[in-house]
VMD Tcl script that builds the backbone (N, CA, C; Angstrom):
set m [mol new atoms 354]
animate dup $m
set s [atomselect $m all]
$s set {name element resname resid chain x y z} {
  {N N MET 1 A 8.153 33.944 -10.337}
  {CA C MET 1 A 9.289 34.383 -10.800}
  {C C MET 1 A 10.012 34.835 -9.737}
  {N N THR 2 A 11.395 34.801 -10.589}
  {CA C THR 2 A 12.377 35.100 -9.939}
  {C C THR 2 A 12.428 36.522 -8.769}
  {N N VAL 3 A 13.731 36.280 -7.942}
  {CA C VAL 3 A 13.642 37.843 -7.471}
  {C C VAL 3 A 13.614 39.074 -8.451}
  {N N GLN 4 A 15.209 38.278 -9.114}
  {CA C GLN 4 A 15.934 39.533 -10.038}
  {C C GLN 4 A 14.453 39.854 -10.850}
  {N N GLU 5 A 13.769 38.839 -11.836}
  {CA C GLU 5 A 12.389 39.323 -12.639}
  {C C GLU 5 A 11.548 40.379 -12.083}
  {N N ILE 6 A 11.615 40.228 -10.392}
  {CA C ILE 6 A 10.140 41.189 -9.565}
  {C C ILE 6 A 10.897 42.386 -9.261}
  {N N ALA 7 A 12.201 42.415 -9.533}
  {CA C ALA 7 A 13.009 43.357 -9.184}
  {C C ALA 7 A 13.190 44.462 -10.604}
  {N N ASP 8 A 13.538 43.998 -11.534}
  {CA C ASP 8 A 13.795 44.132 -13.136}
  {C C ASP 8 A 12.074 44.490 -13.503}
  {N N GLY 9 A 11.334 43.796 -13.022}
  {CA C GLY 9 A 9.296 44.121 -13.850}
  {C C GLY 9 A 9.501 45.509 -12.743}
  {N N LEU 10 A 9.502 45.956 -11.502}
  {CA C LEU 10 A 9.376 46.912 -10.582}
  {C C LEU 10 A 10.161 48.001 -11.163}
  {N N VAL 11 A 11.419 48.001 -11.695}
  {CA C VAL 11 A 12.218 48.884 -12.046}
  {C C VAL 11 A 11.377 49.730 -13.246}
  {N N GLN 12 A 11.201 48.459 -13.886}
  {CA C GLN 12 A 10.439 49.021 -15.393}
  {C C GLN 12 A 9.274 50.023 -15.214}
  {N N ALA 13 A 8.498 49.134 -14.299}
  {CA C ALA 13 A 7.222 50.312 -14.232}
  {C C ALA 13 A 7.430 51.263 -13.711}
  {N N CYS 14 A 8.417 51.431 -12.629}
  {CA C CYS 14 A 8.602 52.919 -11.950}
  {C C CYS 14 A 8.981 54.006 -13.420}
  {N N ARG 15 A 10.271 53.470 -13.867}
  {CA C ARG 15 A 10.596 54.228 -14.749}
  {C C ARG 15 A 9.800 54.503 -15.680}
  {N N THR 16 A 8.737 54.188 -16.321}
  {CA C THR 16 A 8.130 54.552 -17.126}
  {C C THR 16 A 6.711 54.933 -16.530}
  {N N GLY 17 A 6.385 55.558 -14.686}
  {CA C GLY 17 A 5.532 56.421 -14.253}
  {C C GLY 17 A 4.339 54.959 -14.135}
  {N N LYS 18 A 4.273 54.006 -14.138}
  {CA C LYS 18 A 3.074 52.874 -13.956}
  {C C LYS 18 A 3.370 52.305 -12.593}
  {N N PHE 19 A 3.147 53.284 -11.776}
  {CA C PHE 19 A 3.548 53.106 -10.231}
  {C C PHE 19 A 2.104 51.793 -9.603}
  {N N ASP 20 A 1.349 52.350 -10.093}
  {CA C ASP 20 A -0.107 51.032 -9.901}
  {C C ASP 20 A 0.302 49.513 -10.731}
  {N N GLU 21 A 0.518 49.586 -11.608}
  {CA C GLU 21 A 0.974 48.444 -12.412}
  {C C GLU 21 A 2.099 47.687 -11.530}
  {N N ALA 22 A 2.945 48.455 -10.933}
  {CA C ALA 22 A 4.109 47.998 -10.003}
  {C C ALA 22 A 3.717 47.376 -8.805}
  {N N TYR 23 A 2.827 47.854 -8.056}
  {CA C TYR 23 A 1.861 47.475 -6.733}
  {C C TYR 23 A 0.795 45.943 -7.392}
  {N N THR 24 A 0.226 46.144 -8.618}
  {CA C THR 24 A -0.764 45.306 -8.977}
  {C C THR 24 A 0.106 43.991 -9.147}
  {N N ASN 25 A 1.408 44.498 -9.873}
  {CA C ASN 25 A 1.794 42.873 -10.552}
  {C C ASN 25 A 2.722 42.109 -9.665}
  {N N TYR 26 A 3.380 43.024 -8.720}
  {CA C TYR 26 A 4.638 42.559 -7.805}
  {C C TYR 26 A 4.578 42.390 -6.312}
  {N N PHE 27 A 3.484 43.199 -5.811}
  {CA C PHE 27 A 3.133 43.445 -4.151}
  {C C PHE 27 A 1.961 41.702 -3.786}
  {N N SER 28 A 2.493 41.899 -2.768}
  {CA C SER 28 A 1.337 40.404 -1.619}
  {C C SER 28 A 0.244 41.378 -1.462}
  {N N LYS 29 A -1.091 40.845 -1.376}
  {CA C LYS 29 A -2.044 41.707 -1.145}
  {C C LYS 29 A -1.775 42.234 0.343}
  {N N ASP 30 A -0.796 41.427 1.071}
  {CA C ASP 30 A -0.554 41.185 3.057}
  {C C ASP 30 A 0.551 42.377 2.604}
  {N N ALA 31 A 1.401 42.862 1.484}
  {CA C ALA 31 A 2.756 43.702 1.852}
  {C C ALA 31 A 2.551 44.753 2.540}
  {N N LYS 32 A 3.517 45.418 3.170}
  {CA C LYS 32 A 3.552 46.652 4.232}
  {C C LYS 32 A 4.505 47.379 3.305}
  {N N SER 33 A 4.338 48.951 3.892}
  {CA C SER 33 A 4.961 49.910 3.609}
  {C C SER 33 A 5.591 50.438 4.382}
  {N N ILE 34 A 6.697 51.024 4.407}
  {CA C ILE 34 A 7.649 51.901 5.614}
  {C C ILE 34 A 8.252 52.777 5.416}
  {N N GLU 35 A 8.035 53.817 5.917}
  {CA C GLU 35 A 8.629 55.257 5.703}
  {C C GLU 35 A 9.287 55.621 6.897}
  {N N PRO 36 A 10.309 56.387 6.966}
  {CA C PRO 36 A 11.200 56.840 7.943}
  {C C PRO 36 A 10.361 58.000 8.754}
  {N N MET 37 A 9.414 58.518 8.085}
  {CA C MET 37 A 9.067 59.380 9.236}
  {C C MET 37 A 7.447 59.762 8.486}
  {N N GLY 38 A 6.567 60.864 9.408}
  {CA C GLY 38 A 5.413 61.171 9.024}
  {C C GLY 38 A 4.514 60.430 10.059}
  {N N ASP 39 A 3.310 61.000 9.922}
  {CA C ASP 39 A 2.305 60.247 10.829}
  {C C ASP 39 A 1.911 59.198 11.079}
  {N N ASN 40 A 1.888 58.393 9.928}
  {CA C ASN 40 A 1.581 56.734 9.912}
  {C C ASN 40 A 2.794 56.153 9.078}
  {N N PRO 41 A 4.536 56.171 9.696}
  {CA C PRO 41 A 5.154 55.504 8.788}
  {C C PRO 41 A 5.142 53.838 8.756}
  {N N VAL 42 A 4.127 53.295 8.847}
  {CA C VAL 42 A 3.985 51.762 8.770}
  {C C VAL 42 A 2.526 51.756 8.023}
  {N N THR 43 A 2.521 51.775 6.974}
  {CA C THR 43 A 1.277 51.238 6.017}
  {C C THR 43 A 0.930 49.515 5.807}
  {N N GLU 44 A 0.044 48.929 5.854}
  {CA C GLU 44 A -0.358 47.371 5.723}
  {C C GLU 44 A -1.147 47.181 4.990}
  {N N GLY 45 A -1.118 46.200 4.049}
  {CA C GLY 45 A -1.908 46.231 3.311}
  {C C GLY 45 A -1.785 46.895 1.611}
  {N N LEU 46 A -2.159 45.996 0.579}
  {CA C LEU 46 A -2.103 46.405 -0.540}
  {C C LEU 46 A -3.128 47.590 -0.885}
  {N N ASP 47 A -4.471 47.556 -0.549}
  {CA C ASP 47 A -5.254 48.702 -0.388}
  {C C ASP 47 A -4.885 49.981 0.240}
  {N N ASN 48 A -4.384 49.449 1.421}
  {CA C ASN 48 A -3.492 50.814 2.244}
  {C C ASN 48 A -2.593 51.597 1.517}
  {N N MET 49 A -1.666 50.886 1.139}
  {CA C MET 49 A -0.683 51.118 0.180}
  {C C MET 49 A -0.934 52.130 -1.074}
  {N N PHE 50 A -2.050 51.592 -1.704}
  {CA C PHE 50 A -2.775 52.300 -2.845}
  {C C PHE 50 A -3.495 53.514 -2.421}
  {N N ALA 51 A -4.209 53.257 -1.304}
  {CA C ALA 51 A -4.675 54.785 -0.678}
  {C C ALA 51 A -3.430 56.088 -0.188}
  {N N LYS 52 A -2.441 55.178 0.300}
  {CA C LYS 52 A -1.236 56.282 0.528}
  {C C LYS 52 A -0.490 56.875 -0.561}
  {N N ALA 53 A -0.349 55.874 -1.793}
  {CA C ALA 53 A 0.095 56.728 -3.185}
  {C C ALA 53 A -1.119 57.771 -3.470}
  {N N ALA 54 A -2.433 57.382 -3.497}
  {CA C ALA 54 A -3.328 58.564 -3.691}
  {C C ALA 54 A -2.954 59.505 -3.037}
  {N N GLY 55 A -2.804 59.639 -1.510}
  {CA C GLY 55 A -3.413 60.528 -1.012}
  {C C GLY 55 A -1.671 61.156 -1.408}
  {N N TRP 56 A -0.305 61.143 -1.606}
  {CA C TRP 56 A 0.835 61.487 -1.850}
  {C C TRP 56 A 0.114 62.236 -3.393}
  {N N ALA 57 A -0.280 61.471 -4.430}
  {CA C ALA 57 A -0.021 62.336 -5.901}
  {C C ALA 57 A -1.412 63.641 -5.012}
  {N N THR 58 A -2.283 63.656 -4.042}
  {CA C THR 58 A -3.054 64.891 -4.125}
  {C C THR 58 A -2.142 66.020 -3.839}
  {N N THR 59 A -0.843 66.004 -3.008}
  {CA C THR 59 A -0.263 66.605 -2.630}
  {C C THR 59 A 0.785 67.109 -3.162}
  {N N THR 60 A 1.282 66.281 -4.246}
  {CA C THR 60 A 2.496 66.444 -4.853}
  {C C THR 60 A 2.522 66.304 -6.541}
  {N N GLU 61 A 2.857 67.066 -6.914}
  {CA C GLU 61 A 3.023 66.751 -8.783}
  {C C GLU 61 A 4.505 66.514 -9.072}
  {N N LEU 62 A 4.379 65.318 -9.655}
  {CA C LEU 62 A 5.556 64.590 -9.668}
  {C C LEU 62 A 6.259 64.876 -11.281}
  {N N HIS 63 A 7.233 65.426 -11.637}
  {CA C HIS 63 A 7.766 65.918 -13.158}
  {C C HIS 63 A 8.820 65.075 -13.135}
  {N N GLY 64 A 9.321 63.955 -12.415}
  {CA C GLY 64 A 10.216 62.673 -12.928}
  {C C GLY 64 A 10.655 62.401 -12.091}
  {N N CYS 65 A 11.123 60.980 -12.575}
  {CA C CYS 65 A 11.495 59.545 -11.497}
  {C C CYS 65 A 12.659 59.163 -12.170}
  {N N GLU 66 A 13.883 59.047 -11.661}
  {CA C GLU 66 A 15.060 58.277 -11.733}
  {C C GLU 66 A 14.940 57.114 -11.215}
  {N N VAL 67 A 14.991 56.068 -11.409}
  {CA C VAL 67 A 14.938 54.729 -10.800}
  {C C VAL 67 A 16.397 54.062 -11.145}
  {N N SER 68 A 17.390 53.538 -10.303}
  {CA C SER 68 A 18.490 52.745 -10.630}
  {C C SER 68 A 18.109 51.353 -10.998}
  {N N ASP 69 A 19.063 50.636 -11.828}
  {CA C ASP 69 A 19.237 49.269 -11.607}
  {C C ASP 69 A 19.296 48.487 -10.171}
  {N N PRO 70 A 18.752 47.570 -10.301}
  {CA C PRO 70 A 18.287 47.259 -8.862}
  {C C PRO 70 A 19.351 46.560 -8.709}
  {N N ILE 71 A 19.561 46.164 -7.189}
  {CA C ILE 71 A 20.656 45.275 -6.766}
  {C C ILE 71 A 20.343 44.338 -5.581}
  {N N VAL 72 A 20.076 42.900 -5.864}
  {CA C VAL 72 A 19.487 41.800 -5.893}
  {C C VAL 72 A 20.511 40.877 -5.064}
  {N N ALA 73 A 20.118 40.794 -3.936}
  {CA C ALA 73 A 20.859 39.777 -2.624}
  {C C ALA 73 A 20.184 38.594 -1.982}
  {N N GLY 74 A 19.999 37.631 -2.231}
  {CA C GLY 74 A 18.823 37.006 -1.816}
  {C C GLY 74 A 17.464 37.105 -2.456}
  {N N ASN 75 A 16.541 37.008 -1.284}
  {CA C ASN 75 A 15.713 37.358 -1.531}
  {C C ASN 75 A 15.090 38.956 -1.132}
  {N N TYR 76 A 16.156 39.941 -1.005}
  {CA C TYR 76 A 15.810 41.033 -1.299}
  {C C TYR 76 A 16.270 41.880 -2.404}
  {N N PHE 77 A 16.044 43.018 -2.481}
  {CA C PHE 77 A 16.612 43.575 -3.498}
  {C C PHE 77 A 16.540 45.516 -3.183}
  {N N THR 78 A 17.027 46.151 -3.909}
  {CA C THR 78 A 17.232 47.496 -3.374}
  {C C THR 78 A 17.495 48.378 -4.937}
  {N N THR 79 A 17.185 49.458 -4.878}
  {CA C THR 79 A 16.904 50.614 -5.669}
  {C C THR 79 A 17.417 52.115 -5.205}
  {N N LYS 80 A 17.521 53.034 -6.298}
  {CA C LYS 80 A 17.723 54.314 -5.697}
  {C C LYS 80 A 16.927 55.136 -6.619}
  {N N PHE 81 A 15.496 56.037 -5.695}
  {CA C PHE 81 A 14.567 56.881 -6.727}
  {C C PHE 81 A 15.625 58.398 -6.758}
  {N N VAL 82 A 15.234 58.894 -7.641}
  {CA C VAL 82 A 15.492 60.272 -7.535}
  {C C VAL 82 A 14.100 60.945 -8.593}
  {N N LEU 83 A 13.526 61.623 -7.525}
  {CA C LEU 83 A 12.045 62.529 -7.659}
  {C C LEU 83 A 12.002 63.922 -7.507}
  {N N ASP 84 A 11.837 64.253 -8.854}
  {CA C ASP 84 A 11.520 65.617 -8.912}
  {C C ASP 84 A 10.208 66.062 -8.709}
  {N N SER 85 A 9.941 66.949 -8.041}
  {CA C SER 85 A 8.768 66.860 -7.374}
  {C C SER 85 A 8.483 68.600 -7.001}
  {N N THR 86 A 6.626 68.604 -7.156}
  {CA C THR 86 A 6.634 70.386 -6.313}
  {C C THR 86 A 5.526 69.859 -5.643}
  {N N ASN 87 A 5.703 70.573 -3.827}
  {CA C ASN 87 A 4.774 70.048 -3.353}
  {C C ASN 87 A 3.528 71.359 -3.504}
  {N N LYS 88 A 2.023 70.911 -3.800}
  {CA C LYS 88 A 1.244 71.587 -4.223}
  {C C LYS 88 A 1.006 72.597 -3.006}
  {N N GLN 89 A 0.908 72.910 -2.213}
  {CA C GLN 89 A 0.686 73.596 -1.117}
  {C C GLN 89 A 1.259 74.841 -1.349}
  {N N THR 90 A 2.786 74.511 -1.406}
  {CA C THR 90 A 3.709 75.255 -1.008}
  {C C THR 90 A 4.218 76.232 -2.417}
  {N N GLN 91 A 4.068 74.887 -3.328}
  {CA C GLN 91 A 5.004 75.622 -4.656}
  {C C GLN 91 A 6.235 75.144 -4.918}
  {N N VAL 92 A 6.866 74.336 -3.674}
  {CA C VAL 92 A 8.435 74.663 -3.554}
  {C C VAL 92 A 8.411 73.174 -4.372}
  {N N ARG 93 A 9.560 72.996 -5.432}
  {CA C ARG 93 A 9.711 72.214 -6.277}
  {C C ARG 93 A 11.260 71.988 -5.626}
  {N N SER 94 A 11.441 70.469 -5.834}
  {CA C SER 94 A 12.620 69.829 -4.972}
  {C C SER 94 A 12.955 68.395 -5.749}
  {N N LYS 95 A 14.391 68.108 -5.853}
  {CA C LYS 95 A 14.734 67.081 -6.148}
  {C C LYS 95 A 15.255 66.278 -5.163}
  {N N ASN 96 A 14.858 64.878 -4.731}
  {CA C ASN 96 A 14.956 64.187 -3.371}
  {C C ASN 96 A 15.160 62.581 -3.840}
  {N N ALA 97 A 16.639 62.320 -2.957}
  {CA C ALA 97 A 17.108 60.920 -3.280}
  {C C ALA 97 A 16.523 59.959 -2.298}
  {N N GLU 98 A 16.064 58.825 -2.505}
  {CA C GLU 98 A 15.532 57.889 -1.637}
  {C C GLU 98 A 16.195 56.434 -1.754}
  {N N LEU 99 A 16.744 55.529 -0.495}
  {CA C LEU 99 A 16.747 54.253 -0.923}
  {C C LEU 99 A 15.530 53.496 -0.820}
  {N N ALA 100 A 15.187 52.521 -1.188}
  {CA C ALA 100 A 14.230 51.429 -1.312}
  {C C ALA 100 A 14.742 50.067 -0.964}
  {N N LEU 101 A 14.113 49.433 -0.307}
  {CA C LEU 101 A 14.679 48.062 0.101}
  {C C LEU 101 A 13.568 46.902 -0.149}
  {N N TYR 102 A 13.174 46.121 -0.603}
  {CA C TYR 102 A 12.181 45.402 -0.797}
  {C C TYR 102 A 12.640 43.677 -0.233}
  {N N HIS 103 A 11.634 43.373 0.560}
  {CA C HIS 103 A 11.644 41.455 0.593}
  {C C HIS 103 A 10.817 41.236 -0.209}
  {N N VAL 104 A 11.014 39.766 -1.171}
  {CA C VAL 104 A 10.446 39.265 -1.663}
  {C C VAL 104 A 10.164 38.053 -1.100}
  {N N LYS 105 A 9.002 36.915 -0.854}
  {CA C LYS 105 A 8.610 35.968 -0.224}
  {C C LYS 105 A 7.312 35.285 -1.664}
  {N N ASP 106 A 7.750 33.637 -1.621}
  {CA C ASP 106 A 6.873 33.229 -2.259}
  {C C ASP 106 A 6.467 34.040 -3.609}
  {N N GLY 107 A 7.336 34.772 -4.579}
  {CA C GLY 107 A 7.106 35.149 -5.775}
  {C C GLY 107 A 6.374 36.818 -5.506}
  {N N LYS 108 A 6.088 37.463 -4.592}
  {CA C LYS 108 A 5.779 38.816 -4.023}
  {C C LYS 108 A 6.467 39.508 -3.486}
  {N N ILE 109 A 6.223 40.574 -3.086}
  {CA C ILE 109 A 7.194 41.490 -2.671}
  {C C ILE 109 A 6.097 41.666 -1.387}
  {N N VAL 110 A 6.980 41.705 -0.326}
  {CA C VAL 110 A 6.038 41.356 1.318}
  {C C VAL 110 A 6.315 42.722 1.717}
  {N N SER 111 A 7.309 43.627 1.574}
  {CA C SER 111 A 7.781 44.636 2.300}
  {C C SER 111 A 8.761 45.761 1.371}
  {N N GLU 112 A 7.903 46.994 1.758}
  {CA C GLU 112 A 9.140 47.853 0.924}
  {C C GLU 112 A 9.329 48.875 1.969}
  {N N GLN 113 A 10.558 49.314 1.830}
  {CA C GLN 113 A 11.139 50.232 3.074}
  {C C GLN 113 A 12.110 50.935 2.430}
  {N N PHE 114 A 11.772 52.530 2.729}
  {CA C PHE 114 A 12.263 53.764 2.247}
  {C C PHE 114 A 13.295 54.400 3.247}
  {N N PHE 115 A 14.163 54.760 2.962}
  {CA C PHE 115 A 15.338 55.188 3.449}
  {C C PHE 115 A 15.570 57.090 2.628}
  {N N TYR 116 A 15.700 58.141 3.359}
  {CA C TYR 116 A 15.413 59.405 3.077}
  {C C TYR 116 A 15.942 60.187 3.957}
  {N N ASP 117 A 16.678 61.414 3.871}
  {CA C ASP 117 A 16.336 62.683 4.525}
  {C C ASP 117 A 15.458 63.630 3.970}
  {N N MET 118 A 14.802 64.644 5.024}
  {CA C MET 118 A 14.325 65.630 4.177}
  {C C MET 118 A 14.829 66.790 4.639}
}
mol reanalyze $m
mol bondsrecalc $m
mol representation Tube
mol addrep $m
């Protein structure tokens, strides 16, 4: 698969709420995820990334997710996410935008990095 095909597939999976499918189909087993903040800003390995996503889902109710078309440059692509969610503990609903930068190597995403303000 080309970087464009991976980018398009990931965006389509996310637009339809198939986040697990996105990880399974497009990420390397050794991929890492980098957040700008939090107790563990770097998560390494696909199994740990699945666990991180499951943990997020236990604390957050997702109402909607807008995903921009990807922009590809070489072995990288970026997309903008707008998440409409409610924190289950505080019951505060918010809409937050973030940029995601993906690095592709040997036909799989090897890293994702998110940029956002809280």
